[in-house]
N, C-alpha and C positions, 0 to 999 in steps of 0.2 A: 758152701754155696746151698742156698734154698730154692727149690722149685716153686714158681709162682705162677706158672702157666694156666693152672687148674682153677685160679681164681676168676679168670676171665675178665669182662667188662673192660678190656683195654689195658689192663695191669701188665707191666712187663713180664718177661719170660722167667727171668732168676735175679736173684739177689745175691750178691758176692760181698762177703766181709774180708777185709784185707787189712792189716797194719791198723785196726781200729777205726777204719772207715766202711761204710757200707756203699756199695755200687748197684745200681739198677741196670739191667741189661735187656734189651730187646733184640733177641736173634733174628735175623731175617737171612734168607738166600741172597745171592748177588743181585738178583733184580727184584726181590721182594719189596712189597710197599707196605706201609702202616695200613691197616683196617681202619675204618672210620671211628671205630670204638677207640683203637689204640691212639689215632692222632687226636682225639678228643682229651684221652688221658693225659697224653704228653703236653698238650696245649694248656691244661689246668694244673699240672705238677708244677711246683715251685723248686723244686730240689734237683737234684743230678739225676740224669737218666741218659743212656747212650744206646744208640742204634749200632749193632756189629753185624758184620756179615763174614767176618773171617776170624780164625784163632787169633792172629796177630793184632786185629782190632780190639778183641776182647781183653787181650792182655795189656794192650797200651789204655784201654779204658779204665781198668783197676791199678794203673800204675806199675805192673808187672814186667814191663817190655822197654828196652832190652834188658836182658838178664844181666 
């Protein structure tokens, strides 16, 4: 896991490497919305990126759920 939130400019919060693949995750609270910068970044990015609100969503996004 690499923390990316310090990059800013809409970059997702973390990068997770698992099984030879990389996953970008934007972590939000239950009702949290993307900032304008995040929405722009997500719109321009052509690769994988997931918005996750729970641990289960994060595990699912990286293919680690169910165990």
